[in-house]
C-alpha positions in Angstrom: 112.5 5.5 198.6 114.1 7.0 202.7 112.1 9.1 205.3 114.7 11.6 207.1 113.7 12.6 210.3 114.9 15.1 212.6 112.9 15.1 216.2 113.3 16.9 219.6 115.3 19.4 217.5 115.8 22.2 220.5 116.4 25.8 220.4 116.0 28.8 221.2 114.3 31.7 218.7 112.1 34.4 218.8 108.6 33.7 217.3 105.4 35.2 218.2 102.9 38.1 217.4 102.4 38.9 220.9 104.7 41.9 222.7 106.3 39.3 224.9 106.6 36.8 222.8 108.7 39.1 221.2 111.1 40.6 223.6 112.8 37.3 224.1 113.7 34.0 222.9 112.1 31.2 223.9 112.2 27.4 223.8 110.9 25.5 220.4 110.8 22.3 219.7 110.9 21.1 215.8 110.8 17.5 214.2 110.6 17.5 210.2 110.5 14.4 208.0 111.3 14.6 204.5 110.6 11.7 201.8 112.4 11.5 198.9 114.8 9.9 196.2 118.2 11.7 196.7 120.8 12.2 199.8 119.0 14.4 202.2 121.5 15.6 204.8 120.0 15.7 208.1 122.7 17.5 209.8 121.9 20.4 206.8 118.3 20.1 208.0 119.1 20.8 211.1 121.7 23.6 210.9 119.1 25.2 208.4 116.0 25.2 210.5 118.0 26.7 213.4 119.9 29.1 212.2 117.1 30.4 210.1 114.5 30.4 213.1 116.7 32.6 215.7 117.4 35.3 212.3 114.0 34.9 210.5 111.9 36.5 213.6 109.1 34.9 212.3 105.6 36.2 213.9 103.4 33.4 213.4 104.1 29.2 213.8 102.5 29.0 210.3 104.9 31.6 208.8 108.3 29.0 209.6 106.3 26.0 208.5 105.2 27.5 205.2 109.0 28.9 204.9 110.2 25.7 205.3 107.8 23.6 202.9 109.1 26.1 200.2 113.2 26.3 201.3 113.3 21.9 201.1 111.1 21.4 198.4 113.7 24.4 196.2 116.9 22.3 198.1 115.9 18.6 197.1 113.8 18.6 194.0 113.1 15.1 194.4 111.0 15.2 197.6 107.6 14.1 197.1 106.4 14.5 201.5 107.6 17.2 203.2 106.1 17.1 207.7 107.1 19.8 210.0 106.0 20.5 213.4 106.8 23.3 215.6 105.9 23.4 219.3 106.2 26.1 221.8 107.7 24.0 225.0 106.8 26.8 227.2 105.1 30.0 226.7 101.5 28.4 228.3 102.1 27.0 231.5 100.4 23.2 231.5 100.9 22.8 227.4 102.7 22.8 224.5 101.2 24.2 221.4 102.2 25.0 218.3 101.7 23.6 214.9 102.3 21.5 211.7 102.2 20.6 208.4 102.2 17.7 205.8 102.7 18.5 202.1 103.0 15.9 199.1 104.6 17.2 195.8 104.4 15.3 192.7 107.5 14.9 191.0 
């Protein structure tokens, strides 16, 4: 099994519950790790994450993580392990905040 990864994918999008978080796009950084027994195109992973975050306007970071957990499981039938971390890089002074999900699947 091969682990495909994308680290430090950086782009701007709207993610947040608070009014000031929804006023304008903010920079996020995403790390994704996929363990599968099939070809996983990391360019596809990058484009999917970026484009769906930009148009999705998610309210919570956790919603993003759950969405992509299901999305990639449907896309890659042999996915055994999925890990994704989304970091908001500039929303809180002197801190990088976010969330991470790790899921294991039986195939």
